[in-house]
N, C-alpha and C positions, 0 to 999 in steps of 0.2 A: 554492369554489374548485375546479381542476380535479383531476383527477388526474393524479399526477408519473408516466409509467412509463418505466421501462428498457424499448425495444424489442428490442436487439440488443448485442452488445458483442464484442469483438477483443483479443486480447494476444500479445505476443510473448512465447517461451518467454524467461525470466529467464536470462540468461547471468551467468556467474561472473563475479569481479572480473579483468579480464584475459581473460579466456575467450573464447568465439566471436562476441559481438556487440562487445568490447570498439574494433574498427576501425571501426567505424560513427559518426557524427559523433551527438551527441545530438539536434541538429533536425531529423536525417534518422531516427535511431531513434522520435521523435515524432512521425513522419507515416507511418511502417509500418503499423500498427495503424486508425488513419484510412483508408488507402486498400484497407487489407483488409476492412473494415468497411463501406464504401460501395460495393467492385464489386458486394457483394450486390443493389445495388440499381440498376439500372442503367436504371430509368424515374424514377429519382427524381429533379429538377432540384435541383441542388447548390445554386443560389443561392437556395434558401427556408432552409436552415439558418443562423438567427437568430445563432449564435455558436458556437466551440467555446471552451472552456475545460481548461485543462489544469493539474492540480498539478505542481509540480517546487520540490524541496528545495533546489538548491543555487543555479544561476542566476549563477555565475560565472565559464564557461567557454563553449560551444557553445551555452547555453541561455539565453544572455544576454540581453536586449531583447525579453522577452516571446515564449517560445520557443513558445506556444500558437500565435501570431501567424504564426513561421515555418513552424510545421510545414503550418497551414493551408496557405498559399504551396505549401510544398514536394508537400503531397497533391494540389496539384492543385483545389485548391478557387475558385470563382471568388475575384476581389478583392475584390468586393463582401462575403464571410462575414470579419467582425471575428474575434477572438483574443484573450484575458485571461488571464493566469497568474496561478495561486494560490500561496500559501507558508505551508502549516502545518506546515510540518514533513515527520513520517513519516505525515500525515492529509492532506497537502497534494492526491492526484487526490480521494479522500474527501469534502472540503471542495469541491472541483470540482463531484463527483455532488449535494451539498447544495446549494450554488448552481444548479445548472441543473435542480432539484427544485422550486426556490424560482419560479422564474421561470416555469417550466411552470404551477405551482399560481394564482401571481400574474397570468396572464393575458399576462403579459410575454412570452412565445416559444410559440410551436410545435412547432420541431424543433431541437434540439442535439447535439454530441458533447461530450463532459466523458471525461476521462480523467486522466491522469498520463503521467509520464517519468522515469525518472534514468540517468543516466551516470556510476556512480561510479567507471568504470575510467579516464574521462578526464576526471577533475575535475582542476582546473587549480592549480599552486601559485600564492600570490597574496602580493604585498608589499606591506607595509602602506605609505603615504605617510610619509617621516618629518617628524617636526615641526622639524627644522631646514635650513639648504642645505646642510650639509657635514657628514651623520652619520657616526657611527663605525662603525655597522653597519646593516646592513638586519633585518625583521624578516619572515619567511617564511614561509606555512604553507600546506598541504595545505588542499584545503577536501574533501577524499572522505566527511567524518563529524566530526560534535561540534563542541565550541566551540572559536573562532579567535578572534582578536584581541579578547579579552574585556577589555571595559570595568573596569578598577580598581575601579571604583566597586561591584562585582557581588561579593555575600558570598561568600568559597572554597567553603564548603562548596554553595553552588549549583552550581557549575563543575565539581565531579569528571566524571573519565569516565565515561562513559552505564553500560557494561558493572560499574564499580565501585560508582553508585549502584543499581543492580538488584540486585547482589550484596549491598548493604548492607541494604535492606529484604527480601530474603529470607530472610537471616541472623534478622534481627527478628521475622521471623515464624517462624521453626523450618525453614525450607524447605532439603532437605537437597540436598549434590549429588548423592545417588544418584537424589532425585526427579527434579533436575532433567533427569539422564542419560537416565532410563526414559522422559521428556515427550519427550527430543528423538528417541530411539527411535523412539516411536510416530508422533511427525511423517514422519519417513525411509521407515518400513515403511506407514504409508496413504497418504504421496504418491506413493510406488512402486507403491503397488497399483493406485493410479488413475489413474496412466499406464498403466499394464498393462491394465487394464478399459476403456480408450476414454474417462474419464469428462471428458476436457478437449478429446476431438474439438470441433471446432465452433467453438471458443472461441481455445484458444493454436493458432498458426498458425504451420506452418516460415518462418525467414529465410533464404533464399538469400543467400551471401556472393561475392566477387567470385572466390575459387578456385575454385569449383564444389562446395564444402561446403556443407552448412545446418546451421543450430542448429532441432532438431527438438524439443527435450524441454527441462525445465528442466535447467540445468547443474548445478545443487548438490545435486538428490537422491539420497541413497545407499543405493541397496536392499542394498548388501552389509554396512552397518555392523552393530556391534554394542556389546552395552552393555560387553564386553573393550575393544574400539577405543575407546569413548567413555572408558570409564576409565584410558585411559593417556596422555590428554591433559592438557597442564599449566594450570595456572589463568592466567587471561589478563589480570587486574588485581589480583589481590594474591598473594603467596607463598603462602599457604594460601590462597587463593579458592575459590568454587566455579562461577563463569563460566568457560568456556572455550571456546573456537573450537567446538567438537560442541556445548554446548549454547545457542547464540546463535546468531542469523540472520546470515549473511555478508554480504559487500558486493557489490551486482548491478549490472547493466546490465537493463533492459527498458522496455517500455512500453503502453502500456495507452489503450482508447478505447472508448465508450459511446453509442450513439446513443439518445437520450432525448426522448421527445416524449407529446403528448397524445393520448384516444382515438381521436380524429377522425384522426388522424394514423397512429394504428396501421391502424385501417380504412380508411384509404386507401392504404397501405405493403402490407396484407393479412398483417400479421404479428400473430404472437401475443406479447404482451409477455413480457419474461424475470419482470419482475416491476414493484408499484408502491412508491416510495419514500413511507412512512408520516408519517415526521418522522427529527428527530435532536437531539441534544443534543452541547454542548461544556462543560469544565468545566477549572477551573484546580487545582492543585497546587503546594506547594514544589518548584522545579524539581528538585530530588535527590531527589525521591519519584514523580519522573513515572509511574512502571511501577505505581502505583496509581490512575492518575486514570481510567484507563478505570470503576473500582468508581462513582466520583459521576457519571460520563457516564450509565453505565446506569441506574443508580437514579433519574437526571433524568427520561432519555426514559422510562422505563415509567412512572416518576407522570404524565409528561403523556399515554403514550396510556392509564391508566388499566387498566395489563398488571402481570400479576405476573412473576416469571422462570419461575415454571413452566409460565405457558402460552405461552412462549416455543419454537417447534418445534426450532429449529436458530440454533446459535452460530458465529459465526467471529468469534475474537481473533486479532489479527496478533501472531503470535511474534517480536518482537523479540530477547526472551529468553526462553529458559524459563523464568528466576525471575521475569520479568514475570508471564507468562500464571498461573504457578502464585501468583503472588502476587494477583492479580486473585480467579481462583477462591478461594483462601483468605478471601479478604472476600466473597464472594458463593457459601456454601456451597448453597443452594438453588439453582445452576444443575446438570443432569445432566450430568457431563462425559463421556456416553457421545454427548452432542450437540454436542458443540464440536469444532471443525476434525476431521468427520468424513472428511475425503480428507486429512487432513493440514496443516501450516500452513507461516511462513515460515523456520523452524528449517531445511526442507527446500526448500522451493520459491526461499525466495531472498527480500529484502527490497530492491527497487530503491525507494527512498522514495518519490519522488512517484506513481508505478506500484503503491506496495503498497496502501494502502486502497482504492482503486476495487475492486483484483480480490477484498477479501473479501465486499465488497458484492456484486459480479455473482455470487460464487460462492455466497454463502448464496442467491440468489435461485436460480440454477442448481438447488443441490442440493437444494433446497424442493419445485421444479418437478419432480425426478425420484423425490421420495417424495410426492408427488399434492398439494404445496401445503402451505400456512399462513404462520406468522409468525416472522420470522428476523431476528435482532440481528448486525450485524457493529462491532467497536469495535477500538482501537487505541489505545495509548498514544504521548505525542508527547515530544521532548527541549522542554525549559525548560518542563517540567510541566504538560501539557495532556491531556485524552483527549476521545475523540470516540466516540460510537455512532450507528449508522443503524439504523432498521428498516426491512425490505423484507416486502411481505406479497404472494403467489402463491396 
């Protein structure tokens, strides 16, 4: 089988909910990193791109009807380049990278674009079609996040709010509010330091806005936060709970694209690849225990690769909630926490669902390269009880 390589990657900064990127249509947002990525290769015949694979968790608004194909057209790719949109909720963009890697390994493609997008600020309200001709009321719900239009056959305990589910599992494991707030502070401090040190140069690019301003950095990173500030925030999901707006990832807008190809394509383009996708694993748990689903995915992947956790040089665990990341680490005490999210995570950077997991996959490769190489694992929890883990080698 051919080696599946991540040749290059680009992402927008991740914008706050109703922040700097919220005025951009989601399909236009998806096109931005494709344009930024491919402009680096002016001699490349774009018709040679075999497919564009994008993850997108919503699909109810401007990202409807295959946003990957729309983004490819809006980015100026030839009409001969197809596109496919994948939905595994929080791991949608990760699924795009995995599917691209499989196509390359199988010899079904030589050059692909893979990534993801989410415009949570622009997620529409939807109205369910009524069962009778003259309904007494219409059910209208937001599509920004979480369960909606729930099937009444679904067990009630499956469909609790995501934050409450994370809180319940953490409480069961004895993880405290103080631990969560400290983890959140660590994320913000490391992310702010990374931006200040230029860690994201050449990857995250500035987005110019019509009013002449630009979004240059991830908008949710708070360099000035503190334990005192985090401690003053009220519980978000239950009266005496531990999950707050400060120790959970925010709602965000953002997009990312990776150029993926074979060794022959890397040589032709004169590119030193960011890394090689070694393998992946996906597992399922009960939906209300989704925060620990990455544990089984990581274990499955390690077994598949004949590796131990202690042999992994870096980890990126997508911080949907501090409660979630700490729950995963509780079950995997063999992981060295100093090798986890070395430059911060989604609590600080943000969590634009479709773009989140490709960000952690590429980040683990980028950070490994800066440290001289090795093997890394990127993992994410997924709503409705799934976990995904992807291994890369640099």
